[in-house]
C-alpha positions, 0 to 999 in steps of 0.5 A: 512472471512480472515481464509477462503482466508488468504493472507499476508499484501502486499503494492498495489496500489488498495485501499491502503492508508498510513500517509503522513509523511511517504510517503514523507519520502520515496520520494512518488511514482517513476515517472519515472517508466514505467507501472507496478510495481510503488505501490510495489516498493513504498511498498518496500521502505515503508517496507525498512523503517521499516513502516509495512502494515496491511491488513483489508480486510473486515473490512474497509468502503471504500467511492469512490468519482467519 
């Protein structure tokens, strides 16, 4: 499926996860930002720190706790 719909790995808020230590190193989400873009800005700060993202579409098990 990844060969049919290729995309580069990016950080977005729809089902993303990471190591707590890395998230704390970039001071977490910027809660002063208005709606939209917080997740992408957070991902850019992780990238600037040298943290690379991985994309695991169609191969990770997801459990929603509602």
